[in-house]
C-alpha positions as CSV (number, residue, x, y, z in Angstrom):
1,X,18.6,24.3,-12.3
2,X,21.7,24.1,-10.1
3,X,23.6,20.9,-9.4
4,X,25.7,20.7,-6.2
5,X,27.2,17.4,-4.9
6,X,24.5,15.5,-6.9
7,X,21.7,17.6,-5.5
8,X,19.5,19.5,-8.0
9,X,17.7,22.6,-6.7
10,X,14.6,23.7,-8.5
11,X,12.2,26.4,-7.4
12,X,8.5,25.5,-7.4
13,X,5.8,28.0,-8.0
14,X,3.6,26.0,-5.6
15,X,3.6,25.7,-1.8
16,X,5.4,22.7,-0.3
17,X,2.3,20.5,0.2
18,X,0.9,21.3,-3.3
19,X,4.4,20.6,-4.9
20,X,4.6,17.2,-3.3
21,X,0.9,16.4,-4.0
22,X,1.4,17.2,-7.7
23,X,4.6,15.2,-8.0
24,X,3.1,12.2,-6.2
25,X,0.1,12.3,-8.6
26,X,2.4,12.4,-11.6
27,X,4.5,9.5,-10.3
28,X,1.5,7.4,-9.5
29,X,-0.1,8.1,-13.0
30,X,3.2,6.8,-14.5
31,X,3.0,3.6,-12.4
32,X,5.9,4.6,-10.2
33,X,5.5,3.5,-6.5
34,X,5.4,6.2,-3.8
35,X,6.9,4.5,-0.8
36,X,6.6,7.2,1.8
37,X,5.8,10.8,2.4
38,X,7.4,12.4,5.5
39,X,6.1,15.7,6.8
40,X,9.1,17.0,8.8
41,X,7.2,20.1,9.9
42,X,4.4,18.0,11.4
43,X,6.9,15.8,13.2
44,X,8.8,18.8,14.6
45,X,5.5,20.2,15.9
46,X,4.8,16.9,17.8
47,X,7.9,17.6,19.9
48,X,7.3,21.3,20.4
49,X,9.7,22.6,17.7
50,X,9.1,25.0,14.8
51,X,10.1,24.2,11.3
52,X,9.2,25.7,7.9
53,X,7.1,23.4,5.7
54,X,9.4,20.5,4.8
55,X,8.2,17.3,3.1
56,X,10.2,14.3,1.8
57,X,8.8,12.0,-0.9
58,X,10.4,8.6,-1.4
59,X,9.6,6.8,-4.7
60,X,10.8,4.4,-7.3
61,X,10.2,1.4,-9.4
62,X,11.2,-2.0,-7.8
63,X,11.3,-3.6,-11.2
64,X,14.0,-1.2,-12.3
65,X,15.8,-0.7,-8.9
66,X,16.1,-4.4,-7.8
67,X,18.4,-5.4,-10.7
68,X,20.6,-2.4,-9.9
69,X,20.9,-3.5,-6.2
70,X,21.5,-7.1,-7.2
71,X,24.4,-6.0,-9.3
72,X,25.7,-3.5,-6.7
73,X,24.2,-3.8,-3.2
74,X,25.5,-0.4,-2.2
75,X,23.1,1.2,-4.7
76,X,20.5,0.7,-2.0
77,X,22.0,3.8,-0.4
78,X,20.7,5.8,-3.3
79,X,17.4,4.0,-3.7
80,X,14.5,4.7,-3.5
81,X,14.8,8.1,-5.1
82,X,13.9,11.1,-3.0
83,X,12.5,14.6,-3.5
84,X,12.6,17.2,-0.7
85,X,10.4,20.3,-0.8
86,X,10.9,23.0,1.8
87,X,9.8,26.5,2.5
88,X,12.5,29.2,3.0
89,X,12.6,31.4,6.1
90,X,13.2,34.8,4.4
91,X,11.9,36.8,7.3
92,X,10.6,36.0,10.8
93,X,8.1,33.7,9.1
94,X,8.4,30.9,6.6
95,X,7.6,31.6,2.9
């Protein structure tokens, strides 16, 4: 893994959708709330633009996060937690 400005990059052996599906299932099995899943590629297509597969998952645990925000309201900038999965454009197409 590579850390850069607090961002950790990790290659997935799975496609974007399967990566997010698998992570969401693990989180839900552990009782962690999945707040939203945003499909940026689908939104881009709605306005006639092209984007490699890109999905954002927002998740967390309000029981753990709320006390952090009570103590320091600006923590809400970091919460909920987020994972971004995206395909890379290595050629004329997305991989």
